[in-house]
C-alpha positions in Angstrom: -0.1 -0.2 0.2 1.6 3.2 -1.3 2.0 6.0 1.0 -1.1 8.8 0.8 1.0 11.1 3.4 4.2 11.6 5.0 3.7 13.5 8.4 7.2 14.3 9.5 7.7 14.2 13.3 7.8 17.6 15.1 11.1 16.6 16.7 12.7 16.1 12.7 11.4 19.7 11.5 14.9 21.4 10.4 16.2 23.2 12.7 18.2 25.3 9.7 17.2 27.6 6.8 19.2 27.0 3.6 20.9 29.8 1.8 21.0 29.0 -2.1 23.6 32.3 -2.0 26.2 30.0 -0.6 26.5 27.5 -3.4 25.5 29.5 -6.9 28.1 28.7 -9.6 28.9 32.5 -10.2 28.9 35.5 -8.1 25.5 37.0 -6.9 24.9 40.5 -8.8 24.5 43.1 -6.1 22.1 45.4 -5.4 22.6 48.8 -6.5 21.6 52.2 -5.1 20.8 55.3 -6.7 23.9 56.3 -7.6 24.6 53.0 -9.3 27.0 51.7 -7.0 26.7 48.6 -4.6 24.2 49.0 -2.3 26.1 48.9 1.4 24.1 47.0 3.9 23.3 49.9 6.7 21.3 52.2 3.6 18.2 49.4 3.6 17.9 50.4 7.8 15.0 52.8 7.0 13.3 49.9 5.4 14.0 46.7 7.4 15.9 45.9 10.7 19.2 45.4 10.6 19.2 41.6 11.8 17.0 41.4 8.5 19.5 43.2 6.8 22.0 40.8 7.6 19.9 37.8 6.6 19.6 39.6 3.1 23.2 40.1 2.7 24.6 36.6 4.1 26.4 34.1 1.8 26.2 31.7 4.8 25.1 28.5 3.6 22.9 27.4 6.7 20.9 30.1 9.0 19.6 28.5 12.3 15.8 29.1 13.0 15.5 31.1 16.5 13.5 28.5 18.8 11.0 31.3 19.4 10.0 31.3 15.3 10.4 27.5 15.4 7.8 27.3 18.0 5.4 29.5 16.2 6.1 27.5 12.9 5.2 24.3 14.7 1.7 25.3 14.6 1.3 24.0 11.4 4.6 22.4 10.6 5.9 20.0 9.5 3.3 20.3 6.9 2.0 17.1 5.0 3.7 15.9 1.7 1.0 13.9 0.1 0.8 11.8 -3.0 -1.8 12.4 -5.7 -3.0 8.9 -6.0 -6.5 9.5 -7.3 -4.4 11.8 -10.0 -2.2 9.4 -11.3 -5.1 6.6 -12.0 -7.1 9.2 -13.6 -3.9 10.1 -16.0 -2.8 6.0 -16.0 0.4 7.5 -15.5 3.8 5.6 -14.5 4.9 8.9 -12.8 4.6 9.2 -9.0 3.5 12.2 -8.0 3.9 14.2 -4.6 2.9 17.8 -3.4 4.3 19.7 -0.4 0.7 20.7 1.4 0.8 24.2 2.4 -2.3 25.1 2.2 -2.1 23.7 6.0 -0.9 27.2 7.6 -3.5 29.5 9.5 -3.6 32.0 6.5 -3.9 28.9 4.0 -0.6 29.1 2.3 3.1 28.9 2.5 3.4 32.7 3.0 3.6 32.4 7.2 6.9 31.0 7.2 8.2 34.0 6.5 5.8 36.1 7.8 6.4 35.2 11.3 10.1 35.0 11.1 10.1 38.7 9.8 7.4 40.1 12.6 9.8 38.4 15.0 13.0 39.7 13.6 11.4 43.2 13.7 9.7 43.0 17.3 13.7 42.1 18.8 14.7 45.2 17.2 12.4 47.2 18.7 9.9 47.9 15.7 6.2 48.2 16.7 4.4 48.7 13.1 4.8 46.8 9.7 3.6 48.1 6.5 3.1 45.5 3.3 1.8 45.0 -0.3 -0.3 42.2 -1.2 -1.3 40.6 -4.5 -4.1 37.9 -4.1 -4.2 38.7 -0.5 -2.4 36.0 0.9 1.0 37.1 1.9 -1.3 40.1 3.6 -3.3 37.4 5.5 0.2 35.8 6.3 1.7 39.0 7.8 -1.9 40.2 9.8 -1.8 36.5 11.3 1.5 36.9 12.4 1.3 40.3 13.3 -1.2 39.2 15.9 0.4 36.7 16.9 3.3 38.5 18.0 1.7 42.0 18.6 2.8 44.5 16.0 0.5 47.0 14.4 0.2 46.1 10.5 -1.0 47.9 7.4 -1.6 46.2 4.0 -1.7 47.9 0.8 -3.6 45.4 -1.4 -3.9 45.5 -5.4 -7.1 46.8 -6.5 -8.1 44.1 -8.8 -7.7 41.5 -5.9 -9.4 43.9 -3.6 -12.0 43.6 -5.6 -12.2 40.1 -6.5 -11.4 38.7 -3.3 -13.2 41.1 -0.6 -13.1 38.0 2.2 -9.0 38.3 2.0 -9.7 42.0 3.5 -12.1 40.4 6.0 -9.5 37.7 7.2 -6.6 40.5 7.8 -9.1 42.4 9.7 -9.9 39.7 11.7 -6.4 39.5 12.9 -6.3 43.1 13.6 -4.6 44.3 10.3 -5.8 47.7 8.1 -6.2 46.8 4.8 -6.8 49.5 1.7 -6.7 48.9 -2.0 -4.0 50.1 -4.3 -3.3 52.4 -5.3 -4.7 54.6 -2.3 -4.9 58.5 -1.8 -2.9 57.8 1.4 0.4 58.2 -0.2 2.2 60.3 -2.6 2.8 57.5 -4.8 -1.0 56.2 -4.8 -2.3 59.7 -5.6 0.2 60.0 -8.4 -0.7 56.8 -10.1 -4.6 57.9 -9.8 -3.8 60.9 -11.2 -2.4 59.3 -14.5 -4.2 56.0 -14.3 -8.0 56.6 -12.4 -9.0 53.4 -13.5 -6.4 51.0 -13.2 -6.7 47.7 -11.8 -3.4 48.4 -9.6 0.0 46.3 -9.5 2.5 45.2 -7.2 4.8 47.5 -8.1 2.4 50.5 -7.2 1.5 48.6 -3.7 5.1 48.1 -2.8 5.6 51.6 -3.5 3.0 53.1 -1.3 3.8 50.2 1.5 7.7 51.8 1.3 6.7 55.4 1.5 4.6 54.5 4.3 7.4 53.1 6.6 10.2 55.9 5.5 7.5 58.6 6.2 7.4 57.3 9.9 9.1 60.2 12.0 9.3 58.1 14.6 11.3 55.5 13.3 9.2 52.7 14.8 7.7 51.5 11.4 8.9 49.0 9.0 8.7 47.4 5.3 7.7 43.8 4.9 8.0 42.0 1.7 6.9 38.4 0.9 8.5 37.5 -1.6 11.7 38.4 -4.1 14.3 39.1 -1.9 16.8 36.9 -0.3 15.6 36.5 3.3 12.1 35.9 2.4 13.2 32.9 0.0 15.7 32.1 2.7 12.6 31.6 5.1 10.6 29.5 2.8 13.3 27.2 2.2 11.9 24.9 5.4 9.3 23.7 2.4 12.1 21.7 0.4 13.8 20.6 3.5 11.3 18.9 4.9 9.8 17.6 1.5 13.8 16.0 1.2 13.1 13.9 4.5 9.9 13.2 3.5 10.4 11.4 0.5 13.5 9.6 1.7 10.5 8.3 4.0 8.5 7.2 1.6 11.0 5.4 -0.1 12.5 7.7 -2.8 16.1 8.8 -3.6 15.4 12.0 -5.0 12.5 13.7 -7.3 13.2 13.9 -11.1 10.9 16.9 -11.5 10.5 19.8 -9.4 7.3 22.4 -10.0 6.3 25.5 -8.3 4.3 28.6 -9.9 6.3 31.5 -9.9 5.3 35.0 -9.2 7.9 36.8 -7.3 9.4 33.5 -6.1 8.9 32.5 -2.8 7.1 29.0 -2.6 9.1 28.0 -5.7 12.4 28.8 -3.7 11.2 27.6 -0.7 10.6 24.0 -2.4 13.3 24.0 -4.8 16.3 25.9 -3.9 17.7 22.8 -1.2 17.0 20.5 -4.6 19.0 23.1 -7.2 21.7 22.4 -4.6 21.5 19.1 -5.2 21.6 19.7 -9.3 24.9 21.9 -8.9 26.3 18.9 -7.5 25.6 16.4 -10.0 21.6 15.0 -9.2 19.8 15.1 -12.7 17.0 17.1 -11.7 14.2 18.8 -13.7 13.6 22.0 -11.9 10.6 24.1 -13.0 9.2 27.3 -12.3 5.7 28.6 -13.9 4.4 31.5 -14.5 1.4 33.2 -16.6 1.3 33.9 -20.2 0.1 37.1 -19.1 3.3 38.1 -16.8 6.0 36.2 -18.4 9.1 37.4 -16.5 11.0 34.5 -16.8 10.0 33.5 -20.3 10.2 36.7 -21.8 11.5 39.4 -19.8 15.6 40.0 -20.0 17.9 39.3 -16.9 19.0 43.1 -16.1 18.7 45.8 -13.5 15.1 47.2 -12.6 13.4 48.7 -9.4 11.3 46.4 -7.4 8.9 48.8 -7.0 6.7 51.1 -9.7 7.9 54.5 -8.1 11.2 53.5 -8.0 11.8 54.0 -4.2 13.4 50.3 -3.9 16.9 49.6 -4.5 17.9 48.3 -8.3 17.6 44.5 -8.4 19.5 42.2 -10.6 16.2 40.2 -12.0 14.4 39.1 -15.3 11.8 42.0 -15.4 9.2 43.2 -17.4 9.8 46.6 -16.6 9.2 48.5 -13.2 6.5 50.4 -15.0 4.1 46.8 -16.1 1.2 46.7 -15.0 -0.4 43.1 -16.1 -4.2 42.3 -17.3 -6.4 41.8 -14.3 -5.8 37.6 -14.4 -7.2 35.4 -11.1 -3.8 34.3 -10.2 -3.4 37.6 -8.2 0.3 36.2 -6.1 1.8 36.0 -9.9 0.9 39.7 -10.9 4.6 40.8 -10.6 6.8 42.8 -13.2 10.4 41.0 -12.0 11.6 37.9 -10.2 13.5 37.2 -7.4 17.7 37.5 -7.9 18.0 34.4 -6.7 15.6 32.6 -9.0 17.0 34.9 -11.7 20.4 33.6 -11.2 19.5 30.1 -11.3 17.6 30.5 -14.6 20.5 32.3 -15.7 22.6 29.6 -15.1 20.5 27.3 -16.5 19.6 25.4 -13.3 15.9 25.9 -13.6 14.0 25.4 -17.1 11.1 28.0 -16.7 7.5 27.8 -18.5 4.2 29.9 -18.8 0.9 28.8 -18.9 -2.5 30.7 -19.7 -5.3 31.1 -17.2 -7.8 28.7 -18.5 -5.3 26.0 -18.9 -4.8 26.1 -15.4 -8.4 26.5 -14.1 -9.0 23.3 -16.6 -5.9 21.4 -14.4 -7.4 22.4 -11.0 -11.1 21.3 -11.6 -9.4 18.3 -12.9 -7.9 18.2 -9.9 -10.5 19.2 -7.7 -12.7 16.1 -9.4 -9.7 13.8 -8.3 -7.7 14.6 -5.5 -10.3 16.5 -4.1 -8.9 20.0 -3.2 -10.1 23.1 -4.5 -6.5 25.0 -5.3 -5.7 28.8 -5.5 -5.2 30.2 -8.9 -1.5 30.5 -8.2 -1.3 26.5 -7.8 -3.2 26.0 -10.4 0.0 26.6 -12.4 2.0 24.5 -10.6 -0.7 21.5 -11.3 -1.2 22.0 -15.0 2.9 21.4 -15.2 2.7 18.4 -13.0 -0.2 16.8 -15.3 2.1 17.8 -18.2 4.8 16.1 -16.9 2.7 12.8 -15.6 1.4 12.4 -19.2 5.1 13.1 -20.6 6.2 10.5 -18.2 3.2 7.9 -19.6 4.4 8.5 -23.2 7.9 7.9 -22.5 7.1 5.0 -20.0 9.2 6.1 -17.4 8.2 5.6 -13.6 9.5 9.2 -12.6 8.8 11.2 -9.1 7.2 14.5 -9.8 7.1 16.9 -6.6 5.3 20.2 -7.0 4.4 22.9 -4.1 0.5 23.1 -3.0 1.3 26.8 -2.2 -2.3 27.5 -1.2 -5.9 26.5 -1.3 -8.7 28.1 -3.3 -11.1 28.7 -0.9 -11.1 32.6 -1.3 -11.0 32.7 -4.6 -14.1 31.2 -5.9 -14.9 33.9 -7.9 -12.3 33.0 -10.5 -13.8 29.4 -10.5 -17.8 31.0 -11.0 -16.0 32.7 -13.9 -14.3 29.9 -15.3 -17.3 27.7 -15.2 -19.6 29.9 -16.4 -17.4 30.3 -19.7 -16.3 34.3 -19.1 -12.5 32.9 -18.1 -10.5 34.4 -21.4 -7.2 32.9 -22.7 -4.4 35.9 -22.2 -1.1 36.0 -23.6 1.0 39.7 -23.4 1.4 40.9 -26.7 5.0 41.7 -27.9 4.3 45.8 -28.5 2.8 45.8 -24.7 6.1 44.1 -23.4 8.4 46.5 -25.9 6.6 49.4 -24.7 7.0 48.0 -20.9 10.8 47.5 -21.1 11.0 51.6 -22.0 11.5 52.3 -18.5 14.2 50.4 -17.9 16.5 51.4 -20.8 18.5 54.1 -18.8 19.2 51.9 -16.4 22.5 50.2 -15.4 22.8 46.7 -16.6 24.2 43.1 -15.6 28.1 42.8 -16.5 29.0 39.3 -18.1 31.1 37.6 -15.1 
C-alpha cells in the first residue's frame, strides 16, 4: 500500500534555513543604490531592521532558525507531503506525483513561513508597526496573522483588482487586527500620483510596494518598517523549510530523489522554498529538472530580460538584478493575483540565467482546467496560483506515460482556493479568457528600464 500522506515527526523539523547564495556557480549581482554603485547594507536600515538585513546579505549556507520562531512555525509545521494517487490513476501514468501541502497554515498558504520570522525579527529590533503590499491577499493575510501572534500593528496595501475580486481576504486581515486598503490609495504620494495618471487602473504589486515603502519611510518615529512577501533573499531563505522537509519526507516514502520539481512563480517565494534545496543537489551533480511556472499574462522569466530594475513602480527600492518586464508594467487582471509581478527574485533569476531551472508559462484557462481536474480527483480546491504548478505536474505525468518512465514528480501546493471561488465561477460560466502578453505591450513596458544599469557578464 503506497503512502497517501507522509507526516514528518515534529522532532525532525528542520532547525536551519538553507541559503542558495552560498552555492551558486557565479557571484551574486549586488543590489545597486541610486548612484549606480553597490548598495551598502546600512542604506536599507530605514526600510528593514538590521537583523533582517544581515540575512539579506549573508553568504552563509545554513542559518539557524531561532527557537522562538520554530515554536510558532510548529503551529502547523511540519506540513504534510501527500501523494496524488487518484490523479495518477486518472492519468494512467507510471509517474509518482507528490505535493508539499502548504495550505494547512492558518492563512492557507506558504506565506506565514516568512511572515512569522519577519515579524519576530522586527519585534526583537524594537519595531512597533509593519507595512506591506499584497497581490491575491495571501501575503497580507499571513503578515496580519503573524503580527497578531507577535503583537505588532500592520497595514496592508492590496492590489485594487484583488481587493475587489477577493473581499474576504480583507476580512481575514481585519480579523487578525490589520488595516487593509486598496492600492493605489490616496494614503500616499505614490498612490495619489498613480490615480491621477491612471484613475481606473487595476493596480499592480509594483504600485502597492511603492505605497508600503513610502508609508514606512514617512514615519518620523522610526518605529515602522516595511516587509516583503517574496523576491528578496531573506524571504526565500525562510521558505526553504518547505524543501528541507520535503527531502526528509521523500526518503520516508522510499524515494531517493525527485526527477522533476515544480512550483508556480510570481515573485519566487514558494518556488524557491521548495526548489532551492534541490537546486543545490543539482549543482552538485544530481539530475533533476526544476520548473518555475508563470502566467502567459505576466511572463517574467520566459519573456523578460535579465537586467537591473526597480522592485517597485515609483523607483523607491534599490535596483535588483532580475528578470523583469519593466517596473512600469501593469499586468492584466488575471485571477492568479500572486503571480502578477513585473520582476523575479534575484536568486531565482540567477538560477535561471545559469540554466539551473527551466521556466514555463501557462495561460489561465489551461490552469483552471487543471484545477478542475485536480478537484475532481484529489478533492481539494486550489488557489489560482497553485493551479499553474498542477497544470505543469499533469503535463509532466502525461510525458512520463508517453516515455514509459516511472518519474518522481514533486510540486508545491502553495495555497488553497477557498477565498478565490469568484475565479472558478467565472471559469464555469465561460467568462474566463485566455490571455498572452502581446509583444508590443512588452516592448513599451521595457522602455522604463532602457536607461538603467545593465548586468555585466562574469
